[in-house]
N, C-alpha and C positions, 0 to 999 in steps of 0.2 A: 425349575423343571425343564427338561429338554423339550423343544417343540417338535412334534412328530411330523409336521408338514414343512418341507423345505421352502426357501424363498423362491420367488418367481424367476424363471429362466429369462435370459436376455432375448432369446429369439422367439418370435411369435409367427404364426402362419401369415403369409401375405395373400392377398386376394386378387386374382386375375380378372380380366374383362370377362363378361358372361360368355358361357359357351352355348352352342346350339343344343337343342334337346326337346323332345316332345314326350309329354307324359301327363298323367292326371294327378292332381294334388288338391285334396280338400283341406280347408283351413282347420279341420279337426284332426288331420293326419300329421304325424311327425316324421314320416318316412322321407329320406333325402330324395332329391329330384333325380329321376332316371336320366342318365346321359351327362350329368354334371361331373367333371373330373374333380379329384381331390385337390383341395387348396394346398395341403401339406400332409404328407404321410407320416412325418415325424410327430411324436406326441410329447406333450410336456411331461407326462407321467407314464411310465411303462411298468407292467407287472414284473416283480422280481421276488426272489426268496426273501421273506420277511416283510413284504408289503410293496406298495407302489413307490417307484424311485424316480425322482426328477433327474433327467440325464445331465442337466446343466448346473447342478448344485449338489453340495454335500447333504447327507441325510442324518438328522439327529435320531437318537434312540427313541423308540416309541414306548410310552408307558401304557399299561393295560389295566383296566378296572377289574372289579371282582367278577363281572359277567363276561370277561374275555374281550371287551371292546377296547380298541386303541383310543388314547386320548387325542381328540381331533381339534380342529380349529374352532374359533369363536362362532362362526356361522358357516353352514353348508348351503350353497345355492345350487338348485337343480335346474340346469338349462343355461346355455350360453347365447340365448337370443338377446335382443336389445334391452329387455327389462332386467334380466339377470346380470348382464354386463354393466348396466347403469348402476344397479344396486351394489355390485362389487366395487365399482369406483367410489361410490359414496362411503361405503364401509371402510375401504382401504384408506381413504383420506382421513378417517377418524382413528387410524392406527389399529384396526381390527385384523385378526388373522382369518382369512376367508378361503374356502375351497369351493370352486365352481366345478361341478361334474356335468359332463356333456356326453350323451349317448353316441352322437356322431363323431367322426374322426376329424372334423373340421367345421368351420363356419358354413352356413348355408350360402350357396353361390347363386341365388336368384332373388330378384326383388319381390317383396310382398307389399309392404306399405309404400305409398308414393306421396303422402302428404304429411308435412311436419309443421306444427304450429308454434306460436311464440312461447307458450308455456314449456314445451319440450326443449326448445333452444335455451331458454333461461335455466332449465335444469342442467343442460350440458355446459352452460357457462359456469354453473356452481361447481362442476367437477373439472373445470379447466380445459374443456374440449370443444367449446362452441366454435372457435375460429377454425378448427380443423374440420368439424362437421359441416360448416357453412360452405366449404369448398365443393360439396357434393349437392348443393341445393340451387333452386331457382327462386329467389326471394320475390315477394309481392306477386305471386302468381294469381291471375284472374281466372275464375271459374264461371263459365257461361252455360246456362240452361237453354236449350233450343228445342223447337218442336220438330215434327217430321219433315217440314219444309225448310228447316234451318233458320226459322224466325226466332229472334231472341225473346225468351220468356222472362228470364231473371238473370241477374249477374251478381256475383260475389267478388268484390274488389276492395277489401278493407285496406285503408292506408294508415290508419292509426297504429302506433307502436308503443302504447303506454307501458308495456312490460319490457321494453328495450329491444324487441326483435320483431321482424315482420310476422303478421298473423298467419299468412298462407305461404307455404314453401313447397315446391316440388322437390323430391329428393330421391337418391338411389340408396335403398336400404342396405344392401350388402357392403357398400363402401362406408356408410356411416357405422354399421356394426363393427367393421374392421378398425375404425378409429376408436370405438369404445374398447375393443379388445386391446389395442395398442396402449391405451391409457393405463391399463393395469400394470404396465412395465414400471410405473413409478412406485409401486407398493410391494416391497419384498415379502410382505406377509400374505399376498394374494396369489393363489395358484389355480391353474385350470387343468383339469384331468380330462383329456379327450378319450373317446371310446370307453366311457365309464358310465354306468347307469345305477340309479338308486333302486335296489331290488325290494327293499322292505325297510320298515323302521318300527321302533317301539319306544313310546315316550316313558321316561323314568322320572324319578322325583326331581332330579337336578339337570335333566337334559333329554337327549334323544339318542338311542342306540340305532345306528343306520348300517344296513348291509349294502355294500357297493360291489358291483360285479364288472369285470372288464370284458373285452370282446371275446376272450377265450373261455369265459365262464369262471375264472378265478375270482374268489370273493374275499372280502375283508370286512371286518366290523369296526366302526369308529363311533366314538361317543362325542357328541357335539351339543352345545347349549341350545342352538336354534337351527331350524331348517326352513328354507323358503323355496317353494316350488314355483319356478318360472318356466315350466316345461310344456307350455302350449295347451291347445284346446283339448288334447287327449291326455291331459296331465295325470301321470302316475301318482304324483303327490296328492292331488285332489281325490283320486280314487282311494288311496290308502287312508286319507282323512275321513273317508266315508261321508262326504257331503254331496248333496244333490247338485246337478247342473241344470237349473230350471230354465225353461223357455222353449223355443221352437227352432226347427231347421226348415228352411224353405225347400219346397219340392222343385223349384225352378233352378236349373243349372245355368252357369255363365261360363264363357271361355275368355281367358285373358291372353293377349298376344303382345309381346314386347318386341319392338323393332329397333335396330341401331341405324345410324345415319338417317335420322328422323325425316321421313318422306314429305312431311308438311313443313317442318322447320319453324313453325310459329311458337311463341314462348308460352302460350296459355293453354287452357284445358276446356273441354266441352263435355256436357252430359246431354245426350240426345234422347228426349222424351218422345221417341218415335213409336207409334203404335204398331208399325210394321215390324220393327225389331229395335227395342231400346238398346242404347250403346253408350260408351264413354270413350273419349279421346283425350289423353293426358300427356302433356309434355313434362319430362323429368330431365334431370341434369345429364350432361355429357352426351348430348345428341340422341337420347333414347325417347321413343314414343310408345306409350301403352295404349292399346285398344282393348275394350271389354264389350262383349256382345251377349245378349240373352240368347239362350238356346231353347228350342221348342221340344215338346215331349216326343215327337216322332223322329227327332234327330238323334241317332244313337251315338254312343261314345266312339265306336269304330268309324262311323261316317265323319264325325267331327275331327277325328285324329288323323287328318290327311292335309297335305299342302293345298290341294284343289279346293277343299271346303274353306280353308282359311283365306285363300286368295279371293274367293267369291265374297266373303264377308268384307274384306278390305276394299274390294272394288268400288264400293259406293263412297269411299272416303279418301282414297289416294289415287293419283293418276295411273300408276303402273304397279299394281299389286304383285305381279309376277317377278318384279325386280326388288321387292322388299326384302331386306336382310332380317330374317326372323331370328331373334336371339333364343326365344323359347315360348312355349304356350302351355296352358294347363286349363283344366276344367275344375270348377269349384262351385260350391253352394254357399248361400248366406245363412248365417246362424245368429239368432238373438237369444243369448243365454247368459245366465249369471249364477255363480255358485251360491248355495244357501248360506255359506259362511266363508269368509276370507282368512279366518284365524281361529285356531283351536289350540289352546295351551302354548306350546313352544314351536308350533308348526304354522306356517302361513303360506298363502298362494298369492300370486300377482300376475298381471298381464292376462294373456289369453287363458291361462289356467283358471283365472277368476271370472272372466267375462269375455264374451264374443259378441260382435256386432257387425251388421252389414257395412259395406265399404263407403256408403254414399256421402258421409261427412268426413271421411278420412280420419276417424277418431279412434280406431282400434289400437294403432301404434301409440298414439299420444295418450290414450287412457292408461296404457301400460306404463309409460314413463311417469305419469302422475302417481301411479301406485308406488313406483320405486322412490320417487321424491318424498312421498308421504311416509312410507314405511322406513326408508333408509335412516333418517335422523333418529326416529324413535327406537329402532333396533340398536343403533349405535349407543344411544343413551342408556338403554337397559343392559346391553351386553358389557358395557364398561363399568356397570355398577353405579352410574350417575342417577338413574331413575328406576323406579320399581316396575315390576312385571305388568301392573295394571295399565301402564301407558300403551302397551301393545294392543290392548282391546280397542283403543281409539282408532286404530287403522281401519278395521271393518266399519266402525261407527261412522267415520268420516267419508270413506270412499264409496260405500255401497250405494247411497242415494244418487250420487253424481254419475257413477257408472251406469246405473239403471236409466237415468235421464238421457245419457248419450245413446244407449241402446234403443230407447223409445224414439228419439229423434231420428236416428239413422234408419230404423225400420219404417217410420212414417214417410220419410223422404223417398225411400226405395219404393214404397207402394205408389206414391204420386208419380214417380218417374216411369214405373213399369206398367202403366195402364195400357192395355191393348184394345179395349173396347173403343172404337173410333168416336161415337157420340160423347162418351165420357171424356175422352182425350180432348175433344174440341172444347168442352165445357171447362176443363182444367186450363187449357191454353188461354181461353177468354178471361178467366178469373185472374190468372197470373199476369196477363198483359195489362188488364185494368188496374191491378194492384200497383204496378210500376208507375202509373200516372200520378199516384198520390205521393208527394215528396217524403212525408214521414215514413210511410210504409216502404218506399224504395230505399231510404237510408237504412231501415231496419234489416233489409235483405242484403244490400251492398256491403254494409259494415259488419255483417254477421252478428248482429245483436241478438238473433234468435239462438245462438249457441249457448247452451247452459254453462254458466260459470260456477265453479265450486263455491259454496258458502257453507261453512261449518257452524252450526248452531249449538253443537255439543261436541264433546271430545276433549282434545288438548287445547282448549280455549277457555277464557272467562266469558260466559254467555253475554251477548249484547243486550243492553237495556232498551235500545230503540231500533227501529227498522233501518234507519240510516246509518247505524253504527258500522264502522269498517271491520269489526271483529269477525273473524272467520272468512274474510275475503283476501284475495291476492293483492299485495301492495304494488304500487307502480314502480317503474325503474327508469327515471329520466337520467339524462347526463348531468353530472354535478361537477363543481369546481373544487379542486384541492390544491394545496401548495405545490404539488408536483404536476398539476395540469388537470384537464378535464377527463373524467372517467365515468362509465356507467355506475349508478348508485351501488349495485351489488358488489362491485369491487371494493368498496369501502365497508359495506356491511359484513363481508367475509362469508364463510360457508357454515356458520353456526348461528346462535342466537344474537340478537342485537336489541338494545334499548335505545330508541330514537326519540329525541325531544326537539320541538320547534322553538328556536330562539331561547333556549334554556340549557343549563348544564344538567344532564340526566343523573349524574352521580349525586349532585347536591339535592335534586328533587327526591331521589330514592332514600336518602339518608344512609348512614354507615352500615347498619345491619343488612338492609336489602341490597345495597351496592356490593357488600362483601359476598353475599349469596350468589349474585350474578357473576361476580369475578371468579368465584370458585367453579361456577358452571361453565366458564369459558366464554361468556358473552362479551360483545363489544359495546361500548358506549358511544353514541353518535349525537352530536349537536349540529342541527341544521340551521344555518343563518342565511339571510339574504347575501348574495355574492359580494355585495359592496362591503360587508362586514368581515369578509375573510381576511385573516391576518391579525385581527384585533384579539388581544389576550384575554385572560380572565377565566380560562377553563382549566380543569385539572389535567395532570399529565397523561392519564389514561383515557381521555375523551378525544375522539376524533372530530375535528371541525370540518364541516362540509358546507361549501358555498352553493346556494341555490339560485340558478338563473331565473326561476319563476315557476317551474313545474310543480315543485313540492308545495310551495305556498298556495298555488291554485288548488291543490288537493286538500290542504288544510282549510282553505276558505269554505269548502263544501262540508266540513265536519266540525263538530263541537270539540272533539278531543284534540289534545296537543302532545300527548306522550304515547308512543306506540311500543309494544313488545313484539318483535318480529321473530318468527320461527325460521329455522334453516331452509324450509321450503318457501319462504318469503310470504307466508300467510300471516295476517295480523292475529296474534294469539290473545292480545288484550289491548285496550286503549282507554285513556282516561284524561281528565284535566290534570294540570301540573300538581296541585296539592293532593290529588288522590293517588299519586304514584306509589307510596309505600303500601297502602292497603291493597291496591290492584296487584302489586308485585306479590304480596303474600298469597292472594287468591290464586294467582297463576302458578306459582311454585307448587301449590297443592294440586291444581289440576294436572300438572305435568308429572306428579308423583316423584318429585325430586328427592333424592336421598338426603338425609340430614348432613352428612359429610361427603360431598361429591369429590371424586378424584380430579386432579388437574386435567383440564381438557387438552387434547393434542393440538399441535399447530395446525393452521389452516392449510388446505391444499394449495399447491402452486396455482397461480392465476391461469396458466395455460401451458400446454406442451410446446416446447421450443424445438426447432430443427425440422427436418423433413418428415 
């Protein structure tokens, strides 16, 4: 059957340095920033007689179903933000045909998120883009909380990198988004349609009929198996799903001001718990400094929207505010909201469309990337016929509690920072200062141990029998030795499932029937041995031998299990002793709703993008 959507064009929009501009922008709003020039006025797809046409590729004939809808791609993604682009890269790597529709004419050219964590970088590693993303980061960024006099109250400076990447990174979101967009060039089945919005949809027995509209109002109907809304806080997808967006919106406004040629030049960031006016000062990559200030009820938008007002705010923090090079500024409010459902039938939402949280822990962006990582492999498995539809229900089941925990943490931290009652502020300062005296409590703060880590007790896992079980937790990523040299562990695991055994042959442990099932599913078999044993024979031809310098053994020293079944998002789906491998495999294949005869899995994504 002819494919109705052409392969991806070679050219993508490039992103310039930020432009100047002053406007208001709420995180619930999807309107482009006033004053920001277009990144590229050319579109991948343009309206034409007979449908949208890719200017840079030929167009196959479109088949039409009985209801008049064109046969569309495997997955329609609404929104070209970081979540939608990450998801498109994950699905493209699995060989799926994907259409990303974006209402704007180009990528957003202003920074929103400024904090990138190790989990997100690991996801970008899985799609071969981490090296390019890292060029736009400040790794190991320290965050210091100070009071109104500048006295240190607490410090977050995590040095551990158990997942293979720095825990805290300042970053420039538009440049990272551009890298994610460029990554789609690798996949001929992935297309981006600019100036195109999803107007409506209707779920059918075998998919979703979607009405798309271009900037001129021309519409077309396409039939797709699955729709994912990554279209922000004012998500049209969520509205059409008719799910609630539960939570609150703060009445307090804040103003964010981004400066180029960083007037402070220091590499780290500060949150000022100043009762006179709480603020944040954040260093991000490429010489950019962000300031955020609380606004008071009597300060009108018109008053705030002037250079004089902004210079007065900056005057307490930089030597010469009148010389500051303002890239842009905007007014926003904090939201603490979560959708009542992330998934209904063949329609899902992710990122800000599913949850919004205050900025204080820098987890809004990262929570969206977690959504993409969790949903991506499940959607790939179901859309290719490898797994049953029931697997998609585990997306909501696994992500909801953790997203809620991140919202609650961010909201609580914001309340502590924003205290304006001076006696209460002094009490807070005293408690935080005394807490830093206690070594254990200080480590808890410095190493960010308070950050909720996902743990899945149900869903696409074999439930853990003990509290100490690694099931449902993210697995570590140390550097390991291979015959070709040292690499991060995930480079050997690949971007799909892996069965990993300590000092044993996983194929032998599984037995022929179970091993054949995992082969058909596209899994890799990994035998981890002490590095001194690397090169010793005795393993099957499809077993990858990995030498451990000590990090993986230390992990196994803390657990009773010796065989791990690792998901593509690097969570432990099941774990057991060596002799329990066949039965654990059987239980896990059931939990994953694996089809009896799974199609051959596509090849792994290239490790990284080469070239400029």
